[in-house]
C-alpha positions in Angstrom: 150.7 -1.9 111.9 153.6 -1.0 113.8 153.2 -0.6 117.5 155.1 2.3 118.9 154.7 0.7 122.5 156.4 -2.6 122.1 156.0 -5.4 125.1 159.7 -6.3 125.3 160.6 -9.8 123.9 160.9 -11.8 126.7 163.7 -13.9 125.2 165.7 -10.6 124.5 165.1 -9.3 128.0 166.2 -12.7 129.7 169.5 -13.0 127.7 170.1 -9.5 128.5 169.7 -9.9 132.2 171.5 -13.4 132.6 174.6 -14.9 131.7 173.4 -17.5 128.7 175.4 -20.0 126.9 175.2 -19.7 123.0 173.6 -22.9 122.5 170.7 -21.4 123.9 170.2 -19.2 121.2 167.3 -20.2 118.9 169.2 -20.6 115.4 167.1 -17.7 113.7 168.5 -15.0 116.0 172.4 -16.8 114.9 174.1 -15.9 111.9 174.8 -18.6 109.1 178.5 -19.1 108.4 178.0 -22.0 106.2 177.5 -19.6 103.1 181.6 -19.1 104.2 182.6 -22.2 104.6 180.2 -25.4 105.2 182.4 -26.8 107.7 185.4 -25.9 109.7 187.2 -28.7 107.5 186.2 -26.7 104.3 187.8 -23.7 106.2 191.2 -25.3 106.8 191.5 -26.6 103.2 190.9 -23.2 102.1 193.7 -21.9 104.4 196.0 -24.5 103.4 195.3 -23.8 99.4 195.8 -20.1 100.5 199.2 -21.0 102.5 200.7 -22.5 99.0 199.6 -19.7 96.7 201.5 -17.1 98.6 204.6 -18.0 96.8 203.3 -17.8 93.3 203.8 -13.9 93.5 207.4 -14.1 92.9 206.5 -15.4 89.8 205.4 -11.8 88.4 208.5 -9.5 90.0 210.2 -7.9 87.7 207.8 -8.2 84.6 205.1 -5.7 85.5 206.5 -3.5 83.0 206.6 -6.0 80.4 203.2 -5.6 78.7 199.8 -4.3 79.6 199.0 -8.2 80.1 201.5 -8.9 82.6 200.5 -6.1 84.6 197.1 -7.6 84.4 197.9 -11.2 85.5 199.7 -9.8 88.7 197.0 -7.5 89.6 194.1 -10.4 88.8 196.1 -12.5 91.1 196.5 -10.4 93.9 192.9 -8.9 94.2 191.8 -12.6 94.0 193.9 -13.8 96.9 192.7 -10.6 99.0 189.6 -11.5 98.5 190.0 -15.3 99.5 191.8 -14.3 102.4 189.2 -12.1 103.2 186.4 -14.7 103.5 188.8 -16.6 105.5 189.4 -14.3 108.1 185.6 -13.1 108.5 184.9 -16.8 109.0 187.5 -17.1 111.4 186.9 -14.1 113.2 182.8 -14.5 113.3 183.3 -17.7 115.2 186.2 -16.2 117.7 183.2 -13.4 117.8 180.7 -16.0 119.1 182.7 -17.1 122.1 185.7 -15.3 123.1 186.8 -17.8 125.5 187.2 -20.6 122.8 190.7 -21.5 122.2 190.3 -23.0 118.4 188.3 -20.2 116.8 191.2 -17.8 118.2 193.6 -19.9 116.7 192.1 -19.9 113.2 191.9 -16.1 113.5 195.8 -15.9 114.3 196.5 -18.4 111.8 194.5 -16.4 109.1 196.1 -12.9 110.0 199.5 -15.2 109.6 198.6 -15.6 105.9 197.6 -11.8 106.0 201.3 -11.1 106.6 202.8 -13.5 104.7 200.7 -12.1 101.7 201.8 -8.4 102.4 205.2 -9.6 102.3 204.9 -11.5 99.6 203.4 -8.4 97.6 205.4 -5.9 99.0 207.3 -5.1 95.8 204.1 -4.6 93.6 203.4 -0.7 94.3 207.3 -0.1 94.3 207.5 -1.8 90.8 204.7 -0.2 89.7 206.1 3.4 90.8 209.2 2.6 88.7 207.5 2.7 86.0 207.0 5.8 84.4 203.4 7.0 85.0 202.8 7.6 81.1 203.4 4.0 80.7 201.0 2.9 83.3 198.3 5.0 82.0 198.9 4.0 78.3 198.9 0.3 79.3 195.3 1.5 80.7 194.1 2.7 77.3 195.6 -0.4 75.5 193.8 -3.2 77.9 190.3 -2.8 78.7 190.5 -5.5 81.3 192.7 -3.3 83.3 189.7 -0.9 83.7 188.6 -2.3 87.4 192.1 -1.7 88.3 192.3 2.0 87.1 191.6 3.7 90.8 194.0 1.6 92.4 196.7 2.0 90.1 196.1 6.2 90.3 196.4 5.5 94.0 199.7 3.5 93.7 200.9 6.8 91.7 199.7 9.1 94.6 201.3 7.4 97.5 204.6 7.8 95.8 206.2 10.2 98.4 205.0 7.7 101.2 206.1 4.5 99.4 209.6 3.0 100.1 212.1 0.8 98.6 210.7 -2.9 97.7 213.2 -4.0 100.5 211.7 -1.6 103.2 208.2 -2.3 102.1 209.0 -5.8 103.1 210.4 -5.1 106.4 207.2 -2.8 107.0 204.9 -5.8 105.7 206.9 -8.4 108.5 206.1 -5.7 111.0 202.4 -6.2 110.3 202.8 -9.6 113.0 203.3 -6.6 115.6 202.0 -3.4 114.9 198.3 -4.6 116.2 199.3 -6.4 119.1 198.2 -3.6 121.5 195.0 -4.2 120.2 194.9 -8.1 120.3 195.7 -8.1 124.0 193.2 -5.5 124.9 190.7 -7.5 123.0 191.1 -10.6 124.7 191.6 -8.7 128.2 187.8 -6.8 127.6 185.9 -9.5 126.1 187.3 -12.5 127.8 189.8 -12.3 130.6 188.9 -9.2 132.8 186.6 -10.1 135.5 183.8 -8.2 135.2 181.8 -7.6 138.9 178.3 -9.0 139.7 176.1 -6.6 141.6 172.5 -6.9 143.0 170.1 -4.6 141.7 167.3 -3.1 143.7 165.0 -5.8 142.5 167.3 -8.5 143.9 168.1 -9.5 140.5 172.3 -10.3 140.2 173.5 -8.9 137.2 177.3 -9.6 135.9 178.3 -6.3 134.7 180.1 -6.9 131.4 180.0 -4.4 128.6 176.8 -5.5 127.3 175.0 -5.4 130.7 176.9 -2.1 131.5 175.3 -0.6 128.6 171.7 -1.6 129.6 171.5 -1.0 133.1 173.3 2.5 133.1 169.9 3.6 131.8 168.0 2.5 135.1 165.7 4.9 136.4 166.6 3.9 140.0 169.5 6.2 141.2 171.5 3.8 143.5 171.3 1.0 140.6 172.9 3.9 138.1 175.5 4.6 140.9 176.3 1.0 141.5 176.6 0.1 138.0 179.1 3.0 137.1 181.3 2.7 140.2 181.5 -1.2 139.8 182.3 -1.3 136.3 184.4 1.8 135.9 186.2 0.2 139.0 186.8 -2.9 137.1 188.3 -1.0 134.4 190.7 1.1 136.9 191.7 -1.9 138.2 193.5 -3.3 134.6 193.7 0.7 133.5 197.9 0.5 133.8 197.7 -2.9 132.0 195.1 -0.9 129.7 197.4 2.1 129.2 200.1 -0.6 128.5 198.1 -1.8 125.5 197.0 1.6 124.1 200.5 2.9 124.4 201.8 -0.2 122.1 199.3 0.1 119.5 199.9 3.8 119.6 203.6 3.5 119.2 202.7 1.1 115.8 200.8 4.4 114.7 204.1 6.4 115.4 206.4 3.7 113.7 203.8 4.0 110.2 204.0 7.6 110.2 207.9 8.0 110.8 208.7 5.0 108.2 206.2 6.1 105.4 207.0 10.1 105.9 204.0 11.8 107.2 204.3 14.6 109.1 201.9 13.2 111.8 199.8 10.3 113.0 196.9 12.0 111.9 198.3 13.1 108.2 198.9 9.1 108.2 195.9 8.3 108.8 193.7 10.6 106.4 196.0 10.0 103.8 194.6 6.9 102.8 191.4 8.1 101.8 192.4 11.6 100.9 190.6 13.4 103.5 192.0 16.9 104.3 193.4 17.1 107.8 191.2 20.4 108.1 188.2 18.6 108.3 189.3 16.8 111.2 190.8 19.8 113.1 187.7 22.1 111.7 185.2 19.2 113.5 186.6 19.8 117.0 186.6 23.7 116.2 183.0 23.4 115.3 182.2 21.3 118.1 183.6 23.2 120.6 182.0 26.6 119.1 178.6 24.9 119.7 179.2 23.4 123.0 176.4 26.0 124.3 174.1 23.6 122.1 175.0 20.5 124.0 174.7 22.2 127.3 171.3 23.7 126.5 169.9 20.0 125.5 171.8 18.8 128.9 170.0 21.3 131.2 166.7 20.2 129.4 167.5 17.2 130.6 168.0 17.8 134.2 164.7 19.6 134.3 162.8 16.9 132.8 164.3 14.6 135.4 163.5 16.6 138.2 167.1 17.0 139.3 168.9 19.8 141.1 172.0 18.8 139.3 172.6 16.5 136.5 175.5 13.9 136.9 177.8 11.8 134.4 175.7 8.9 135.5 172.4 10.4 134.7 173.3 11.0 131.0 171.9 7.5 129.8 168.1 7.5 131.7 165.3 7.8 129.7 163.7 11.2 129.7 160.2 10.0 130.0 159.8 7.2 132.4 156.1 6.6 131.5 156.7 5.3 127.8 158.9 1.9 127.9 160.2 1.5 124.1 160.9 -2.0 123.8 161.2 -4.7 121.2 161.7 -8.0 120.3 164.2 -9.0 117.4 161.3 -9.8 114.9 159.5 -6.8 115.8 162.5 -4.5 115.3 163.5 -6.0 111.9 159.7 -5.4 110.9 160.0 -1.6 112.0 163.3 -0.9 110.2 161.9 -2.0 106.6 159.3 0.1 107.2 161.5 2.9 108.0 163.4 2.1 105.1 160.5 3.0 102.3 162.0 6.3 101.3 164.8 4.4 100.0 162.7 2.8 97.4 161.6 -1.0 97.2 165.3 -2.4 95.9 166.4 -1.2 98.9 164.0 -3.0 101.1 163.7 -6.3 99.4 167.7 -6.8 99.6 167.7 -5.7 103.3 164.6 -8.1 103.8 166.0 -11.0 101.9 169.2 -10.7 104.0 167.1 -10.7 107.2 165.4 -13.8 106.2 168.6 -15.4 105.3 170.1 -15.1 108.6 172.9 -12.3 108.1 172.3 -11.0 111.8 173.8 -12.6 114.8 171.5 -11.1 117.7 171.6 -11.6 121.2 173.9 -11.3 123.7 175.4 -14.6 125.4 178.3 -15.2 127.6 181.8 -14.7 125.9 180.2 -13.3 122.8 182.2 -10.4 121.7 180.7 -7.2 122.9 179.3 -4.1 120.8 177.8 -4.3 117.2 179.3 -4.2 113.8 178.9 -5.1 110.0 181.1 -7.1 107.6 181.2 -8.9 104.4 182.6 -11.1 101.9 182.7 -10.1 98.2 180.7 -12.6 96.5 178.9 -13.7 99.5 177.2 -11.0 101.7 177.3 -9.1 104.6 177.1 -10.2 108.2 176.1 -8.2 111.1 176.8 -9.0 115.1 174.1 -7.4 117.6 174.0 -7.7 121.3 170.3 -6.8 121.4 168.6 -5.7 124.6 165.3 -4.8 123.3 165.7 -1.5 124.2 165.2 1.5 121.6 169.0 2.0 121.6 169.2 -1.4 120.0 166.3 -0.9 117.7 168.7 2.0 116.5 171.8 -0.3 116.2 169.9 -2.5 114.1 169.0 -0.1 111.8 172.9 1.2 112.0 174.3 -1.8 111.1 171.8 -2.7 108.4 172.9 0.7 106.9 176.3 -0.8 106.8 175.0 -4.0 105.4 173.1 -2.6 102.6 176.3 -0.3 101.5 178.2 -3.5 101.5 175.4 -5.4 99.6 175.0 -2.7 96.8 178.6 -1.8 96.4 179.3 -5.5 96.4 176.6 -6.1 93.3 177.7 -2.9 91.4 181.3 -2.9 91.5 184.3 -5.1 90.7 186.2 -6.4 93.6 189.0 -3.8 93.3 186.2 -0.9 94.0 183.8 -2.5 96.0 185.6 -2.1 99.8 184.4 1.7 100.6 186.0 4.0 103.0 185.0 4.4 106.5 184.2 8.4 106.0 181.2 7.5 103.7 180.2 4.3 105.3 179.3 5.9 108.4 176.6 7.9 106.4 174.7 5.0 105.4 174.5 4.0 109.0 173.6 7.0 110.6 171.0 8.1 107.7 169.4 5.0 108.5 169.0 5.9 112.1 167.6 9.3 111.1 164.9 7.2 108.8 164.4 5.4 112.0 163.9 8.2 114.3 161.4 10.1 111.9 159.5 7.0 110.9 158.9 6.6 115.0 158.0 10.3 115.4 155.6 10.4 112.6 153.7 7.7 114.0 154.0 8.9 117.6 150.6 10.7 118.6 150.8 11.4 122.4 153.3 14.0 123.7 154.7 11.3 126.2 155.9 9.0 123.3 156.9 12.3 121.1 159.2 13.1 123.8 160.4 10.1 124.4 161.7 9.9 120.8 162.7 13.3 120.1 164.7 12.9 123.7 166.0 9.9 122.5 166.9 11.5 118.9 168.9 14.7 121.2 170.7 11.5 123.3 172.2 10.3 119.5 173.1 14.0 118.7 175.0 13.8 122.2 176.6 10.4 122.0 177.5 10.6 118.1 178.4 14.1 117.5 179.7 15.3 120.7 181.0 12.1 122.5 182.4 11.0 119.3 184.2 14.1 119.0 185.0 14.4 122.4 186.8 10.8 121.7 188.5 12.6 118.7 189.8 15.5 120.8 191.1 12.8 123.2 192.9 10.5 120.2 194.6 13.5 118.8 195.9 14.6 122.1 197.4 11.4 123.3 198.7 10.5 119.9 200.7 14.3 119.8 202.0 13.2 123.3 203.1 9.8 121.5 204.7 11.8 118.7 206.7 14.1 121.2 207.9 10.8 123.0 205.9 11.4 125.9 204.7 8.1 127.8 201.5 6.9 128.0 200.2 5.5 130.9 196.8 4.3 132.5 197.4 7.3 135.1 198.1 10.3 132.3 195.4 8.7 130.0 193.2 9.1 132.7 194.3 12.6 133.6 194.0 13.7 129.8 190.6 12.2 129.5 188.8 13.7 132.5 189.8 17.0 131.5 188.5 16.6 128.0 185.1 15.3 129.2 185.1 18.2 131.8 185.5 20.6 129.5 182.8 19.3 127.0 180.2 18.6 129.9 180.8 21.9 131.1 181.8 20.3 134.7 183.5 24.0 136.0 180.1 25.6 134.9 177.7 23.3 136.8 176.2 21.7 133.6 177.2 18.1 134.6 179.0 16.8 137.6 182.1 14.5 136.1 183.4 12.3 139.1 187.2 11.5 138.8 186.1 7.7 138.1 184.8 8.8 135.0 188.6 9.2 133.8 189.0 5.7 133.2 186.3 5.7 130.6 188.7 5.9 127.8 189.4 1.8 128.8 185.9 1.2 127.6 186.4 2.4 123.9 188.0 -0.2 121.7 187.8 2.3 118.6 191.2 4.3 120.0 192.9 1.1 118.9 192.2 2.0 115.1 193.8 5.1 114.6 191.7 8.1 114.0 188.3 6.2 113.2 185.8 7.8 115.8 185.8 11.2 114.2 184.1 9.8 111.2 181.3 8.9 113.2 180.6 12.8 113.7 181.5 13.7 110.3 178.9 11.2 109.0 176.2 11.9 111.3 176.5 15.7 109.7 176.4 14.4 106.2 173.5 12.0 106.4 171.5 14.7 108.5 171.4 16.6 105.8 171.1 14.0 103.2 168.1 12.2 104.9 166.5 15.6 104.9 166.7 15.8 101.5 165.5 12.3 101.1 162.5 12.3 103.1 161.1 16.0 102.0 161.2 14.9 98.6 159.5 11.6 99.4 156.5 13.4 100.3 156.2 14.9 96.7 157.1 11.5 94.8 160.0 12.9 93.8 163.3 10.8 93.9 166.3 12.6 92.5 167.8 12.8 96.0 167.4 9.4 96.8 168.8 8.1 93.7 172.0 10.6 94.0 172.7 8.7 97.7 171.8 5.2 96.4 174.6 6.1 93.5 176.6 6.8 96.0 176.5 3.7 98.1 176.4 1.9 95.0 179.8 3.4 93.8 181.7 1.6 96.6 185.5 2.9 96.6 185.5 3.7 93.3 186.4 7.6 94.1 187.3 9.4 97.2 184.9 9.9 99.8 184.7 13.6 99.7 183.9 13.4 96.3 181.1 10.7 96.7 179.8 13.1 99.3 179.4 16.1 97.2 178.1 14.3 94.2 175.2 12.9 96.6 174.5 16.6 97.9 176.7 17.4 100.6 179.9 19.2 101.2 182.3 18.3 103.8 184.7 20.8 103.5 182.8 23.1 104.9 181.0 24.1 108.2 177.5 24.3 106.6 176.3 20.8 107.1 177.4 21.2 110.4 175.6 24.3 111.3 172.7 23.0 109.7 172.5 19.7 112.2 173.1 22.2 114.8 170.1 24.2 113.7 168.1 20.9 113.9 169.3 20.3 117.6 168.1 23.1 118.4 164.6 23.2 116.7 164.1 19.7 118.3 164.7 21.4 121.4 162.3 23.9 120.9 159.6 21.4 120.2 160.2 19.7 123.5 160.1 22.7 125.5 156.8 23.6 123.7 155.1 20.0 124.6 156.5 20.4 128.4 155.1 24.0 128.5 151.9 22.9 127.0 151.5 20.0 129.4 152.7 22.1 132.5 149.8 24.5 131.7 147.2 21.7 131.4 148.4 20.6 134.6 147.9 24.0 136.5 144.3 24.6 134.5 141.3 23.5 135.4 139.7 20.4 134.0 137.6 20.8 131.2 134.3 19.2 130.6 133.8 18.2 134.4 130.3 18.8 135.8 129.8 21.6 138.1 129.3 20.6 141.8 126.0 21.1 143.4 
């Protein structure tokens, strides 16, 4: 039986509160990289083998149109190399993420990235050569050679990219530029995870805490106002001290996006980024309009938060405080795994059992440690299995993050099991549907088992916080991202100072600063430097669109689970198993949601207002009970 009010794992809390070396983390809470390579020596041997294979692609050059078999041989070689290179890169990156201070894993990662650039350069002629063929001939090859079937989507994609594909020599230059395209992101990653001198503060309980990204995420939720102020001031102050440097790194990365946009003949960076998955740019711009149109719903929730916290005014520093102080939802890693498995029951036995096996096989790296990469993610290697990294602090947010990353991992596992390698990798636009749908199932699972008003309020409030941080906050990020890319496209400089001013302006608009909804202090303007996703061009908007899609899909799955029907669940699982075999808009439409309209967004806002309505009813009932005479009391004599 799942306990709603769980006692926090002493281990998780110890690791969250103190700087702990990785060697102290129990093995069962560390991922097992031996499934990739048994030893570092095996990795080195694989690297050397790959480095030698790079030159073999020249053998295929000029022969793709000779026969269906010639085309097949080149594509098989290219995709096999890509799979092996992915394995090499994931292992090196995982080691580097375990301790970003260590030099050897960083060298390994850079070595894998060099081979990636060499591979891109050595195969840069393939797309132009395919495009030099008559499309009718390419499609005739597909009909004549059944073994080309796994490459059909890739070949059709090459033909779709024709207006943005350069000559062979030009493509080689672009590929060689890969060494510098991610330089801004690389420098930022080292700075934020390893070199930035995070401050140590002493909280009201007398505990000294080193405020790295993980500790900030934990302690910004303190119920002690003075601690919140201390944590925000110290952490954002540290970011501000390096904002000039971070402005330079973001400027460098954005210039790389502008370079790609220009040389590939796109009208804008947004067009370039969304074209990859055939997402209409109207989906992005409509999201911004939909969110700004529905800011009153966000402000309604924020006013509810202010009243529940008993504050005369709500400040940015108050946004992460648990709404219900008497309910402490905390979990140990083992309990969190059990809860997620039970919550995902509506997705069927196959889904739950594959995930259970993954948990038992050490797919996941759970606990924070000194030097470990901040945040959370899921990755994977075709032919092996997914891996996920967490920084588990024992809070409900961490339980939700486990559900989120497990959604990604299961998407990967199911796609890998049902697709050939060329179509196994799915686009981000659908990836975040799998993760946020799991969060939705977890929320309703916990809510169904919460019997008392305090726990229900805590869960409902957490759900609204999730909408704030995923739907509104991520769209706010997307708004900022579009604005600074447009500045860069106009040739305007990006500096720490003007990025801070731009970010502060947008945050104040979203949170109603001038309307008295939330007080947003000047120091909040530097928060952009805390967001690594800005280095992955136009990524964050997909958190919001995916939440909109997953909210609709999850409701259908939950509703039919009560009747024993599985049609909607089966359609959703088919989408996961389809991997990247079709474009994301098409995949989602087949699963039951059309993202080219505002209808899914409006339905999400309706659910949001319904949750606020329920919370207000509970609060009204509690207030009435507090002012009514006690029932069942003996009459005084």
